[in-house]
C-alpha positions as CSV (number, residue, x, y, z in Angstrom):
1,X,104.1,-146.2,40.2
2,X,100.5,-146.3,39.2
3,X,97.6,-144.2,40.6
4,X,96.5,-147.4,42.4
5,X,99.9,-147.6,44.2
6,X,99.7,-143.9,45.2
7,X,96.2,-144.5,46.6
8,X,97.5,-147.5,48.5
9,X,100.2,-145.4,50.0
10,X,97.7,-142.7,50.9
11,X,95.4,-145.3,52.5
12,X,98.4,-146.6,54.5
13,X,99.2,-143.1,55.7
14,X,95.5,-142.6,56.6
15,X,95.4,-145.9,58.5
16,X,98.6,-145.0,60.4
17,X,97.2,-141.5,61.2
18,X,94.0,-143.1,62.6
19,X,96.1,-145.1,65.1
20,X,96.8,-142.1,67.4
21,X,97.8,-144.4,70.3
22,X,100.9,-145.4,68.3
23,X,101.8,-142.3,66.5
24,X,100.3,-139.6,68.7
25,X,99.5,-137.5,65.6
26,X,96.4,-137.2,63.5
27,X,95.8,-136.1,60.0
28,X,95.3,-132.6,61.3
29,X,99.0,-132.4,62.2
30,X,100.5,-133.6,58.9
31,X,102.7,-130.9,57.4
32,X,105.0,-130.0,54.6
33,X,107.7,-132.4,55.9
34,X,105.2,-135.3,55.9
35,X,104.2,-134.5,52.3
36,X,107.8,-134.4,51.1
37,X,108.5,-137.7,52.8
38,X,105.5,-139.3,51.2
39,X,106.4,-137.9,47.8
40,X,110.0,-139.1,48.2
41,X,108.8,-142.6,49.2
42,X,106.5,-142.6,46.1
43,X,109.4,-141.7,43.9
44,X,111.7,-144.3,45.4
45,X,109.1,-147.1,45.2
46,X,107.9,-146.4,41.6
47,X,108.5,-148.8,38.8
48,X,111.3,-147.3,36.6
49,X,109.6,-148.7,33.5
50,X,106.2,-147.2,34.5
51,X,106.9,-144.0,36.4
52,X,104.2,-141.8,37.9
53,X,102.6,-139.5,35.4
54,X,104.0,-136.0,35.7
55,X,100.5,-134.5,35.6
56,X,99.5,-136.5,38.7
57,X,102.6,-135.5,40.6
58,X,102.1,-131.8,39.7
59,X,98.5,-132.0,40.7
60,X,99.4,-133.4,44.1
61,X,102.0,-130.6,44.6
62,X,99.6,-127.9,43.5
63,X,96.9,-129.2,46.0
64,X,99.4,-129.2,48.8
65,X,100.6,-125.7,47.9
66,X,97.0,-124.5,47.9
67,X,96.3,-126.1,51.2
68,X,99.5,-124.5,52.7
69,X,98.4,-121.1,51.4
70,X,94.9,-121.4,52.8
71,X,96.4,-122.4,56.2
72,X,98.6,-119.3,56.2
73,X,95.6,-117.1,55.3
74,X,93.5,-118.7,58.1
75,X,96.3,-118.1,60.6
76,X,96.6,-114.4,59.5
77,X,92.8,-113.9,59.7
78,X,92.7,-115.4,63.2
79,X,95.5,-113.0,64.3
80,X,93.6,-110.0,62.8
81,X,90.5,-111.2,64.6
82,X,92.3,-111.4,67.9
83,X,93.7,-107.9,67.5
84,X,90.3,-106.5,66.6
85,X,88.8,-108.2,69.6
86,X,91.4,-106.5,71.8
87,X,90.8,-103.1,70.1
88,X,87.0,-103.5,70.6
89,X,87.5,-104.4,74.3
90,X,89.8,-101.4,74.8
91,X,87.4,-99.1,73.1
92,X,84.5,-100.4,75.2
93,X,86.3,-99.8,78.4
94,X,85.0,-96.6,80.1
95,X,87.5,-93.8,80.4
96,X,87.8,-91.9,83.7
């Protein structure tokens, strides 16, 4: 499968995601399962005589891994922020 075919699959996924009335999901809700399904589809549809370059596949996997890590870090920081807000509010409460 060529880079053009991968781009076409990604464009198809983007177009489907934009149709929220049909799918009920947007690009913000795509997760690891969606990535694995897309990657599996790419592998199934590739030309056996002209397979996807390993470098391209590894680059896609690395990008997804980085995104997943950043999402986890963001969630952790939000949890810390919430706890700090609660601590600040508790410390600001006058004691009798």
